[in-house]
N, C-alpha and C positions, 0 to 999 in steps of 0.2 A: 872810572868811564876812559876806554880808547879815542881819540879827539884828533883831528885836523885839524887845525887853521890856516883858511885860505884867505892871500888878499887879494884885488886888484882892481884895475879901476876900467868902468863902466860909463860912456858917455860921457866923460869928464867928470863921473862923481866915483872916490873911491868906496868899495866895498870891502866888508870882511864878511867871512862868512865859518862856523864852526861842524865837521863833519862827525858825527859821532858812529859808533861799532852797528849799532843795531836804531838806530835812526827810524822813524817813519819813509818810506821814500816813496815813487812812484813806478819802481824795480827793486824790492826787497831786497837788501842785503846790500847795496848800492845807493851810488848819489848819481846822478846825473848832469850833467852840460853838455850844454848849446841851449839854438836860439832857440826851442820849439817848445812854448808854453806848456804841451800836451804830454808830452816825453820824460822834456828832463825837471829838475826838484833845482838848479839852480837855472836860469835860464839868463840871458845875457842877448845885447843887442845888436855887437859889433859883425857885419855881414860877411865877415870871413869866418867868421864860428860857424859849421854846421847847425843843423837841425838838432840833429845826435848825434852828438860829436867825442864824448870821453865819458867814463863815471868810476869813482874812487869809492877803494870799500878797504874792509879789513880782514885781512887774511888773519882768521886765526890761528892755524898751525905757526906758523912762521910770525906771529906777533906785529904787525907791520903793515902799513900802510900800500897799496896797488893801486895805481891808474893802467884803464884798461881802456885801447883805442876802439873807434864804435862806427869809424871813419876810415878805410884804405884809402880811399881818393883825396883827401885833406889829415895825414899822418897829426899829431901834437910833437911838438919839438920837446921833447922832456932832458933837461939839464945838457941841452945841445946837443944831443941826440932824437932821432925818428925814429918813436913809436909805429912802425908801420903796422903790425898784430903783436895781439901778445901781452902781456902785462910786464910792465915795469914798476921796482918799487919808491916810493916819495919818501923822502928824509929832509928832516928840518932845512930852509935853505932852498929846494929844489925849486927851479925856475920850470913852470910847461906856458910851452905857445902853443893856442886854438887862434891858429892863422894866424892874422899878426896882435892879438890879445894875449899879453901875459898878467901870470897869475903867477905869486907866488905864497911856495907852503911858508907862515912864517914860525908856527908848532906845531911840535906834537906830542903830546900825552901817551902814556904806554903804561898804563897798571896791571903787572904781570900778577900781583895776589887779586883774586878773586872778590869783590864788593861785598860779597858777606860779612869778610872776617876786617874789614876793617870797620874803626870807631873814633868821632870824632874825637882830638884831644880836648883834656879838658884845660879851660885856659891859666886857671889858678895854683896846677900845679907844674912843676919844675925840676926836673930829679938836674942839676949837676953834676953828678955820676956820668948822665947820658953825653954821650959825642954827641958835638951838633950835624947835622947832614953835610954834603960840603958842596956847594953851589955850584949850579952850572951853568959853564962859559956860555957867556950871550953873544950871539952871530951877532956883527954891524951890517948891518943889508946895505950902507954904504961901503963897504969892504968884498962886498960878494962879486964878483967876475960873473957878469948876464950877457947871456951869446946875442947877439941883435936879431933881432925879428926879423923870419923868414919873408922875404919880401915877395912880392911877383905880383899878377893879376890875378885876382876871384871875382867869379861871377855865382848867380846862387842858377840852380837846377831848378827848373819847372817840374814840383811833383806831378802835375798831369800831362801835359806837353813835351816835359823834356827837354824844352831847349832853353839853354842857358841865357840868360840876362846880365847886364851889369849889375852890383850890387847897390849903387843906387836906387834900384827900385824897390828895394824893399820895403819901402811904407806905400810904390802905386800898388804894385799887383807886377802879375807878369804881361805884359805888351803884345805876348799872340792873343793869348786866350783866356786873359783877366783871372786865373788864380791867385791867391794868395800865398804870398813868398816866405808867409814866416815858418812853414814847414820845410820850404826849400833848402836841398841838398847843396853846403857850400863848396865850389869845387873853382882846383886851384887850372888857371886856364893856360897863364903861359909865365914863367919865370924871369925873374927880372935878371941881366947879364951886369 
């Protein structure tokens, strides 16, 4: 089965999650990431992340995982480049910034052989005439060069009155109309220089 492993830190906790080609999700065929628990499969709490930010999916023809931006006002940074629209392929070691939160692709497994043909090997039978498969090189994340997090001032756009309030109001709600900001859009108010 084709799988991608994501790793990130949210509210001081390290988290890891596998994304599979055909896993059940709120939007079949994709895994959506953002702050809104009603629309996202991977829910994060960082206030610089939009309510519905990106989705990751497996492209059958290309035989690879792609990321798609769902927020034109708060585009993700994928491997140091802004993804304003469309999709971009992900590879092992890819670094994704949603707002100021970093996610890293730590592993990708692509099985090009249909699953129906695969049979588990019998552990007691070894054939000395068969060559051993080559080992995949390990990528040391400490030596992988990362882009710095995009800097700036983020605000939350109220889903009801559309006013922008500071990200600190995420738990409190909109100061103008009292609406919950859990599903609020995260917008970049002012980039820092």
